[in-house]
N, CA, C and O atoms as a GROMACS GRO file, in nm:
protein
  412
    1MET      N    1   2.622  -0.342  -0.092
    1MET     CA    2   2.596  -0.278  -0.218
    1MET      C    3   2.480  -0.182  -0.198
    1MET      O    4   2.382  -0.213  -0.131
    2ALA      N    5   2.495  -0.060  -0.261
    2ALA     CA    6   2.397   0.040  -0.247
    2ALA      C    7   2.272   0.007  -0.335
    2ALA      O    8   2.280  -0.061  -0.438
    3GLN      N    9   2.159   0.060  -0.289
    3GLN     CA   10   2.043   0.043  -0.370
    3GLN      C   11   2.046   0.126  -0.489
    3GLN      O   12   2.118   0.225  -0.497
    4THR      N   13   1.963   0.082  -0.588
    4THR     CA   14   1.953   0.155  -0.717
    4THR      C   15   1.828   0.246  -0.702
    4THR      O   16   1.749   0.231  -0.609
    5VAL      N   17   1.816   0.342  -0.798
    5VAL     CA   18   1.697   0.428  -0.801
    5VAL      C   19   1.570   0.338  -0.825
    5VAL      O   20   1.466   0.361  -0.763
    6THR      N   21   1.580   0.238  -0.911
    6THR     CA   22   1.467   0.150  -0.927
    6THR      C   23   1.428   0.074  -0.803
    6THR      O   24   1.310   0.058  -0.772
    7GLU      N   25   1.528   0.026  -0.732
    7GLU     CA   26   1.500  -0.043  -0.597
    7GLU      C   27   1.435   0.048  -0.506
    7GLU      O   28   1.341   0.007  -0.438
    8CYS      N   29   1.474   0.165  -0.497
    8CYS     CA   30   1.413   0.259  -0.407
    8CYS      C   31   1.264   0.287  -0.434
    8CYS      O   32   1.179   0.287  -0.346
    9LEU      N   33   1.241   0.311  -0.569
    9LEU     CA   34   1.111   0.338  -0.616
    9LEU      C   35   1.022   0.209  -0.597
    9LEU      O   36   0.906   0.217  -0.558
   10THR      N   37   1.078   0.101  -0.625
   10THR     CA   38   0.995  -0.021  -0.599
   10THR      C   39   0.956  -0.041  -0.464
   10THR      O   40   0.852  -0.104  -0.441
   11ALA      N   41   1.030   0.006  -0.368
   11ALA     CA   42   0.998  -0.008  -0.233
   11ALA      C   43   0.878   0.084  -0.196
   11ALA      O   44   0.812   0.062  -0.094
   12GLY      N   45   0.852   0.183  -0.277
   12GLY     CA   46   0.732   0.265  -0.256
   12GLY      C   47   0.608   0.225  -0.331
   12GLY      O   48   0.503   0.288  -0.316
   13THR      N   49   0.618   0.119  -0.414
   13THR     CA   50   0.506   0.082  -0.495
   13THR      C   51   0.381   0.038  -0.420
   13THR      O   52   0.269   0.060  -0.465
   14ASP      N   53   0.402  -0.026  -0.305
   14ASP     CA   54   0.283  -0.059  -0.215
   14ASP      C   55   0.202   0.064  -0.180
   14ASP      O   56   0.079   0.065  -0.180
   15SER      N   57   0.281   0.172  -0.148
   15SER     CA   58   0.214   0.296  -0.108
   15SER      C   59   0.139   0.360  -0.227
   15SER      O   60   0.031   0.416  -0.207
   16VAL      N   61   0.193   0.354  -0.348
   16VAL     CA   62   0.123   0.403  -0.463
   16VAL      C   63  -0.004   0.328  -0.481
   16VAL      O   64  -0.111   0.386  -0.498
   17ASN      N   65   0.008   0.192  -0.476
   17ASN     CA   66  -0.116   0.113  -0.491
   17ASN      C   67  -0.227   0.127  -0.385
   17ASN      O   68  -0.347   0.121  -0.413
   18LEU      N   69  -0.179   0.147  -0.262
   18LEU     CA   70  -0.270   0.171  -0.158
   18LEU      C   71  -0.336   0.306  -0.173
   18LEU      O   72  -0.457   0.314  -0.150
   19ILE      N   73  -0.273   0.405  -0.206
   19ILE     CA   74  -0.332   0.536  -0.228
   19ILE      C   75  -0.430   0.528  -0.347
   19ILE      O   76  -0.539   0.583  -0.335
   20ASP      N   77  -0.400   0.467  -0.454
   20ASP     CA   78  -0.483   0.457  -0.567
   20ASP      C   79  -0.607   0.373  -0.529
   20ASP      O   80  -0.718   0.405  -0.572
   21ASP      N   81  -0.588   0.268  -0.451
   21ASP     CA   82  -0.706   0.180  -0.416
   21ASP      C   83  -0.805   0.266  -0.331
   21ASP      O   84  -0.926   0.266  -0.353
   22ILE      N   85  -0.749   0.336  -0.235
   22ILE     CA   86  -0.837   0.417  -0.143
   22ILE      C   87  -0.903   0.524  -0.225
   22ILE      O   88  -1.022   0.548  -0.204
   23LYS      N   89  -0.838   0.590  -0.315
   23LYS     CA   90  -0.900   0.690  -0.397
   23LYS      C   91  -1.017   0.628  -0.481
   23LYS      O   92  -1.121   0.691  -0.498
   24THR      N   93  -0.997   0.508  -0.530
   24THR     CA   94  -1.102   0.445  -0.608
   24THR      C   95  -1.216   0.392  -0.520
   24THR      O   96  -1.334   0.413  -0.548
   25ASN      N   97  -1.180   0.327  -0.418
   25ASN     CA   98  -1.281   0.248  -0.328
   25ASN      C   99  -1.315   0.314  -0.199
   25ASN      O  100  -1.411   0.275  -0.133
   26GLY      N  101  -1.240   0.413  -0.161
   26GLY     CA  102  -1.273   0.480  -0.033
   26GLY      C  103  -1.305   0.388   0.084
   26GLY      O  104  -1.225   0.300   0.116
   27LYS      N  105  -1.416   0.406   0.146
   27LYS     CA  106  -1.446   0.320   0.266
   27LYS      C  107  -1.472   0.171   0.238
   27LYS      O  108  -1.504   0.095   0.329
   28LYS      N  109  -1.458   0.132   0.112
   28LYS     CA  110  -1.481  -0.004   0.070
   28LYS      C  111  -1.339  -0.064   0.033
   28LYS      O  112  -1.334  -0.176  -0.017
   29SER      N  113  -1.235   0.003   0.055
   29SER     CA  114  -1.098  -0.045   0.022
   29SER      C  115  -1.059  -0.156   0.117
   29SER      O  116  -1.082  -0.151   0.238
   30SER      N  117  -0.997  -0.257   0.055
   30SER     CA  118  -0.943  -0.370   0.137
   30SER      C  119  -0.813  -0.410   0.075
   30SER      O  120  -0.782  -0.529   0.063
   31TYR      N  121  -0.736  -0.309   0.035
   31TYR     CA  122  -0.613  -0.324  -0.033
   31TYR      C  123  -0.504  -0.401   0.062
   31TYR      O  124  -0.479  -0.363   0.176
   32VAL      N  125  -0.450  -0.500   0.007
   32VAL     CA  126  -0.344  -0.577   0.083
   32VAL      C  127  -0.230  -0.607  -0.024
   32VAL      O  128  -0.250  -0.679  -0.122
   33GLY      N  129  -0.114  -0.546   0.004
   33GLY     CA  130  -0.008  -0.572  -0.085
   33GLY      C  131   0.120  -0.540  -0.018
   33GLY      O  132   0.138  -0.428   0.030
   34GLY      N  133   0.216  -0.642  -0.012
   34GLY     CA  134   0.345  -0.621   0.051
   34GLY      C  135   0.330  -0.571   0.189
   34GLY      O  136   0.268  -0.638   0.272
   35SER      N  137   0.383  -0.455   0.221
   35SER     CA  138   0.383  -0.402   0.357
   35SER      C  139   0.270  -0.297   0.378
   35SER      O  140   0.257  -0.234   0.483
   36ALA      N  141   0.190  -0.283   0.271
   36ALA     CA  142   0.080  -0.181   0.276
   36ALA      C  143  -0.047  -0.258   0.282
   36ALA      O  144  -0.076  -0.340   0.195
   37GLU      N  145  -0.126  -0.231   0.390
   37GLU     CA  146  -0.259  -0.291   0.400
   37GLU      C  147  -0.359  -0.186   0.438
   37GLU      O  148  -0.327  -0.093   0.512
   38ALA      N  149  -0.476  -0.201   0.389
   38ALA     CA  150  -0.588  -0.113   0.422
   38ALA      C  151  -0.720  -0.190   0.428
   38ALA      O  152  -0.764  -0.243   0.326
   39ASP      N  153  -0.783  -0.196   0.541
   39ASP     CA  154  -0.913  -0.239   0.544
   39ASP      C  155  -0.996  -0.127   0.605
   39ASP      O  156  -1.024  -0.119   0.725
   40THR      N  157  -1.031  -0.041   0.510
   40THR     CA  158  -1.107   0.082   0.551
   40THR      C  159  -1.255   0.057   0.598
   40THR      O  160  -1.322   0.146   0.652
   41THR      N  161  -1.297  -0.054   0.577
   41THR     CA  162  -1.440  -0.079   0.611
   41THR      C  163  -1.478  -0.053   0.752
   41THR      O  164  -1.596  -0.031   0.780
   42THR      N  165  -1.379  -0.053   0.846
   42THR     CA  166  -1.414  -0.035   0.979
   42THR      C  167  -1.346   0.090   1.035
   42THR      O  168  -1.352   0.115   1.156
   43MET      N  169  -1.284   0.168   0.950
   43MET     CA  170  -1.205   0.289   0.990
   43MET      C  171  -1.293   0.418   0.976
   43MET      O  172  -1.384   0.427   0.893
   44THR      N  173  -1.262   0.512   1.059
   44THR     CA  174  -1.322   0.646   1.035
   44THR      C  175  -1.258   0.711   0.921
   44THR      O  176  -1.156   0.664   0.870
   45GLN      N  177  -1.316   0.818   0.880
   45GLN     CA  178  -1.245   0.898   0.766
   45GLN      C  179  -1.113   0.958   0.816
   45GLN      O  180  -1.016   0.971   0.741
   46ALA      N  181  -1.112   0.992   0.941
   46ALA     CA  182  -0.990   1.055   0.990
   46ALA      C  183  -0.882   0.958   0.991
   46ALA      O  184  -0.770   0.994   0.956
   47GLU      N  185  -0.905   0.832   1.029
   47GLU     CA  186  -0.806   0.723   1.018
   47GLU      C  187  -0.760   0.683   0.885
   47GLU      O  188  -0.645   0.643   0.866
   48ILE      N  189  -0.853   0.694   0.788
   48ILE     CA  190  -0.822   0.665   0.647
   48ILE      C  191  -0.730   0.777   0.607
   48ILE      O  192  -0.624   0.753   0.548
   49ASN      N  193  -0.770   0.904   0.639
   49ASN     CA  194  -0.683   1.011   0.595
   49ASN      C  195  -0.542   1.008   0.654
   49ASN      O  196  -0.444   1.046   0.589
   50GLU      N  197  -0.532   0.961   0.783
   50GLU     CA  198  -0.401   0.943   0.837
   50GLU      C  199  -0.322   0.835   0.773
   50GLU      O  200  -0.200   0.849   0.759
   51MET      N  201  -0.381   0.732   0.735
   51MET     CA  202  -0.312   0.629   0.669
   51MET      C  203  -0.266   0.673   0.529
   51MET      O  204  -0.153   0.644   0.490
   52VAL      N  205  -0.350   0.741   0.456
   52VAL     CA  206  -0.309   0.796   0.328
   52VAL      C  207  -0.189   0.897   0.346
   52VAL      O  208  -0.093   0.898   0.269
   53GLN      N  209  -0.201   0.982   0.454
   53GLN     CA  210  -0.092   1.075   0.480
   53GLN      C  211   0.042   1.005   0.510
   53GLN      O  212   0.147   1.052   0.467
   54ARG      N  213   0.039   0.902   0.576
   54ARG     CA  214   0.164   0.813   0.611
   54ARG      C  215   0.226   0.774   0.483
   54ARG      O  216   0.346   0.788   0.462
   55ASN      N  217   0.138   0.720   0.392
   55ASN     CA  218   0.192   0.673   0.262
   55ASN      C  219   0.242   0.784   0.174
   55ASN      O  220   0.344   0.768   0.107
   56VAL      N  221   0.174   0.896   0.173
   56VAL     CA  222   0.223   1.016   0.103
   56VAL      C  223   0.362   1.059   0.164
   56VAL      O  224   0.455   1.089   0.089
   57ASP      N  225   0.376   1.061   0.294
   57ASP     CA  226   0.496   1.095   0.357
   57ASP      C  227   0.613   1.003   0.313
   57ASP      O  228   0.724   1.048   0.285
   58HIS      N  229   0.581   0.871   0.308
   58HIS     CA  230   0.676   0.771   0.270
   58HIS      C  231   0.723   0.793   0.128
   58HIS      O  232   0.843   0.785   0.100
   59LEU      N  233   0.628   0.820   0.037
   59LEU     CA  234   0.673   0.844  -0.102
   59LEU      C  235   0.752   0.974  -0.119
   59LEU      O  236   0.850   0.981  -0.193
   60GLU      N  237   0.705   1.076  -0.049
   60GLU     CA  238   0.784   1.209  -0.056
   60GLU      C  239   0.930   1.186  -0.006
   60GLU      O  240   1.025   1.240  -0.063
   61LEU      N  241   0.947   1.104   0.103
   61LEU     CA  242   1.083   1.076   0.149
   61LEU      C  243   1.163   1.007   0.042
   61LEU      O  244   1.276   1.047   0.014
   62ILE      N  245   1.104   0.901  -0.018
   62ILE     CA  246   1.184   0.829  -0.121
   62ILE      C  247   1.212   0.924  -0.241
   62ILE      O  248   1.317   0.912  -0.303
   63LEU      N  249   1.126   1.013  -0.274
   63LEU     CA  250   1.147   1.103  -0.389
   63LEU      C  251   1.256   1.203  -0.367
   63LEU      O  252   1.312   1.262  -0.459
   64GLU      N  253   1.284   1.219  -0.241
   64GLU     CA  254   1.389   1.321  -0.206
   64GLU      C  255   1.531   1.258  -0.203
   64GLU      O  256   1.631   1.329  -0.201
   65TYR      N  257   1.537   1.127  -0.203
   65TYR     CA  258   1.672   1.063  -0.189
   65TYR      C  259   1.768   1.130  -0.293
   65TYR      O  260   1.733   1.147  -0.410
   66ALA      N  261   1.885   1.166  -0.246
   66ALA     CA  262   1.991   1.212  -0.332
   66ALA      C  263   2.124   1.212  -0.258
   66ALA      O  264   2.130   1.239  -0.138
   67PRO      N  265   2.229   1.183  -0.330
   67PRO     CA  266   2.362   1.185  -0.265
   67PRO      C  267   2.398   1.328  -0.221
   67PRO      O  268   2.366   1.424  -0.290
   68VAL      N  269   2.459   1.340  -0.111
   68VAL     CA  270   2.510   1.464  -0.055
   68VAL      C  271   2.648   1.511  -0.125
   68VAL      O  272   2.676   1.630  -0.136
   69ASP      N  273   2.720   1.420  -0.164
   69ASP     CA  274   2.852   1.442  -0.228
   69ASP      C  275   2.894   1.320  -0.313
   69ASP      O  276   2.828   1.217  -0.323
   70SER      N  277   3.012   1.345  -0.373
   70SER     CA  278   3.054   1.242  -0.468
   70SER      C  279   3.090   1.103  -0.398
   70SER      O  280   3.104   0.999  -0.463
   71ASP      N  281   3.104   1.108  -0.264
   71ASP     CA  282   3.136   0.988  -0.189
   71ASP      C  283   3.014   0.917  -0.143
   71ASP      O  284   3.023   0.803  -0.099
   72ASP      N  285   2.897   0.980  -0.151
   72ASP     CA  286   2.776   0.923  -0.102
   72ASP      C  287   2.716   0.830  -0.203
   72ASP      O  288   2.691   0.869  -0.317
   73ASP      N  289   2.692   0.708  -0.163
   73ASP     CA  290   2.630   0.614  -0.259
   73ASP      C  291   2.474   0.602  -0.257
   73ASP      O  292   2.413   0.511  -0.312
   74THR      N  293   2.416   0.708  -0.186
   74THR     CA  294   2.268   0.711  -0.196
   74THR      C  295   2.223   0.733  -0.343
   74THR      O  296   2.277   0.818  -0.414
   75PRO      N  297   2.125   0.655  -0.384
   75PRO     CA  298   2.075   0.674  -0.518
   75PRO      C  299   2.015   0.810  -0.546
   75PRO      O  300   1.952   0.867  -0.457
   76ASP      N  301   2.031   0.864  -0.663
   76ASP     CA  302   1.975   0.996  -0.686
   76ASP      C  303   1.836   0.983  -0.747
   76ASP      O  304   1.818   1.001  -0.867
   77VAL      N  305   1.733   0.950  -0.658
   77VAL     CA  306   1.603   0.935  -0.699
   77VAL      C  307   1.554   1.081  -0.738
   77VAL      O  308   1.485   1.100  -0.839
   78LYS      N  309   1.591   1.177  -0.657
   78LYS     CA  310   1.542   1.311  -0.685
   78LYS      C  311   1.576   1.361  -0.819
   78LYS      O  312   1.495   1.433  -0.878
   79GLY      N  313   1.694   1.328  -0.876
   79GLY     CA  314   1.734   1.378  -1.001
   79GLY      C  315   1.711   1.279  -1.111
   79GLY      O  316   1.751   1.306  -1.224
   80ALA      N  317   1.650   1.170  -1.087
   80ALA     CA  318   1.630   1.063  -1.192
   80ALA      C  319   1.501   1.094  -1.273
   80ALA      O  320   1.401   1.151  -1.229
   81ALA      N  321   1.518   1.050  -1.391
   81ALA     CA  322   1.394   1.057  -1.480
   81ALA      C  323   1.346   0.908  -1.505
   81ALA      O  324   1.416   0.830  -1.570
   82SER      N  325   1.227   0.874  -1.453
   82SER     CA  326   1.176   0.736  -1.461
   82SER      C  327   1.030   0.736  -1.470
   82SER      O  328   0.963   0.819  -1.408
   83ASN      N  329   0.978   0.646  -1.545
   83ASN     CA  330   0.828   0.631  -1.556
   83ASN      C  331   0.780   0.589  -1.413
   83ASN      O  332   0.677   0.634  -1.364
   84LEU      N  333   0.859   0.501  -1.353
   84LEU     CA  334   0.812   0.458  -1.219
   84LEU      C  335   0.812   0.578  -1.115
   84LEU      O  336   0.725   0.583  -1.028
   85LYS      N  337   0.904   0.667  -1.126
   85LYS     CA  338   0.902   0.785  -1.050
   85LYS      C  339   0.778   0.874  -1.074
   85LYS      O  340   0.722   0.931  -0.980
   86THR      N  341   0.736   0.884  -1.204
   86THR     CA  342   0.621   0.949  -1.239
   86THR      C  343   0.500   0.903  -1.166
   86THR      O  344   0.419   0.983  -1.120
   87THR      N  345   0.487   0.769  -1.153
   87THR     CA  346   0.367   0.718  -1.087
   87THR      C  347   0.372   0.746  -0.935
   87THR      O  348   0.268   0.752  -0.869
   88HIS      N  349   0.487   0.763  -0.883
   88HIS     CA  350   0.500   0.798  -0.735
   88HIS      C  351   0.457   0.944  -0.712
   88HIS      O  352   0.384   0.979  -0.619
   89VAL      N  353   0.509   1.028  -0.806
   89VAL     CA  354   0.475   1.173  -0.795
   89VAL      C  355   0.326   1.186  -0.808
   89VAL      O  356   0.265   1.257  -0.728
   90ALA      N  357   0.260   1.122  -0.906
   90ALA     CA  358   0.120   1.124  -0.922
   90ALA      C  359   0.038   1.072  -0.794
   90ALA      O  360  -0.068   1.122  -0.758
   91ALA      N  361   0.098   0.971  -0.736
   91ALA     CA  362   0.028   0.911  -0.615
   91ALA      C  363   0.035   1.014  -0.499
   91ALA      O  364  -0.061   1.025  -0.423
   92VAL      N  365   0.143   1.086  -0.486
   92VAL     CA  366   0.150   1.192  -0.380
   92VAL      C  367   0.045   1.290  -0.407
   92VAL      O  368  -0.026   1.328  -0.314
   93ALA      N  369   0.025   1.339  -0.536
   93ALA     CA  370  -0.071   1.443  -0.561
   93ALA      C  371  -0.216   1.380  -0.543
   93ALA      O  372  -0.307   1.450  -0.497
   94THR      N  373  -0.235   1.261  -0.576
   94THR     CA  374  -0.364   1.187  -0.553
   94THR      C  375  -0.396   1.180  -0.407
   94THR      O  376  -0.509   1.209  -0.365
   95GLY      N  377  -0.293   1.139  -0.325
   95GLY     CA  378  -0.317   1.131  -0.179
   95GLY      C  379  -0.347   1.255  -0.121
   95GLY      O  380  -0.436   1.261  -0.036
   96LYS      N  381  -0.279   1.363  -0.158
   96LYS     CA  382  -0.310   1.502  -0.101
   96LYS      C  383  -0.443   1.543  -0.137
   96LYS      O  384  -0.516   1.595  -0.051
   97THR      N  385  -0.485   1.525  -0.264
   97THR     CA  386  -0.620   1.564  -0.310
   97THR      C  387  -0.719   1.481  -0.227
   97THR      O  388  -0.812   1.537  -0.170
   98TYR      N  389  -0.701   1.353  -0.220
   98TYR     CA  390  -0.795   1.267  -0.140
   98TYR      C  391  -0.816   1.327  -0.002
   98TYR      O  392  -0.930   1.346   0.039
   99ILE      N  393  -0.707   1.357   0.070
   99ILE     CA  394  -0.718   1.401   0.203
   99ILE      C  395  -0.795   1.531   0.208
   99ILE      O  396  -0.883   1.547   0.293
  100THR      N  397  -0.763   1.626   0.117
  100THR     CA  398  -0.831   1.751   0.114
  100THR      C  399  -0.987   1.737   0.083
  100THR      O  400  -1.073   1.802   0.143
  101ASP      N  401  -1.011   1.653  -0.008
  101ASP     CA  402  -1.149   1.626  -0.049
  101ASP      C  403  -1.234   1.558   0.061
  101ASP      O  404  -1.356   1.570   0.067
  102ASN      N  405  -1.161   1.485   0.148
  102ASN     CA  406  -1.235   1.402   0.247
  102ASN      C  407  -1.204   1.447   0.392
  102ASN      O  408  -1.203   1.365   0.484
  103SER      N  409  -1.178   1.575   0.411
  103SER     CA  410  -1.152   1.639   0.541
  103SER      C  411  -1.269   1.712   0.588
  103SER      O  412  -1.266   1.771   0.696
   0.00000   0.00000   0.00000
């Protein structure tokens, strides 16, 4: 059975939460949730930025999911309108701004 748009977006929620926690707590972040973990207390800023970038990349990949033709059962995340999607788009922007501000 193919995944739904909601299932795909839910898979990225840990990345959203990690990015938001690092933005809020910076070097004091110790976010642990699902598959996303951050203990930035012992990390350099470059390492933190790399971790944020990996999570931004993950979200951007999810947000681009779309079927290639009518036989493709890939969920159309790219074309979907969803409040959950809005949080993912915002987290991408937040992550990119964080990296720029801390480079």
